[in-house]
N, C-alpha and C positions, 0 to 999 in steps of 0.2 A: 542633934548633929546629923546631917544627911551624909549618907555613905555613897560615894560615886562609884558606880560599877560599870564596867565595860560590857556591853551586850555581846553574848557569844553568838557566832553564826550558827545557823541550824545545820545539823548533820555532822558537825565536827566533834570528835571525842578528844579529850585531853588525856594524853598518855605521858606518864612520868617515866623518867629514866630508871631502869632497875638499879638498886643501890650497889649491888655487888655482882660482878659478872662471873657466873659459874661456868667453867669450861665444858661441863657435861650436860648443859641445858640447851634447849632450843628456844628460839624467840619468834613471836609472831612478826608479821611485816610492820605493824604499827610500832611495836617495841623496837624493831630494828632501825627504822628511820629516826626514832627518838634517840637511840643510843648513838647512831652515826651523826646525828645533828644535821640531817638533810631532809628535803621534802619527800613526800611519798612518790611523787612523779619521778624524781631522781632515783629513788630506790627501785621502782619498777623498770626504769631504763637500764639500770645496772644489771638487773635480773635478765632482761631481754638480750642485752649485749653479751652476757655470760661472765661479767666481771664480779658478780655476786652469786655464789652458789646457794641453791635452796634445796630442800627436800619436801616431798608431799606426803601428807598423812590423810588419806581420803581426799576430800576436796580442798583441804587447807594446806597452805604453804608456809614453811618455817625456814628459818636461817639458823644454822648451828653456831654456837658461841665461838667455836674455833675459827669460823669464817669472819666473825666480827673482830676477833683478835687480830687476824691476818690483815683485815682492812684498816684497823686502827694503826697497825705498824706501817702499812704502806703510806697512810696519810701523814704519819709522823716523820717518815724519811724524806718526803718530797718537799 
């Protein structure tokens, strides 16, 4: 029995949604756009516009879970 597989595009990483959102945790940008259900381009636009607050640790950028909770409440109310 042949197994049909969809070829993955080179350079794309599959990021799964975190199972439980911990309010005291920070998330990478890949995890952030997976949780918010939006593209990485939209995530970077939101950061540039200032609608998504981030913190930096060295060269890496993170989003606090409190920000994800705030964004999910904003999306639910619209």
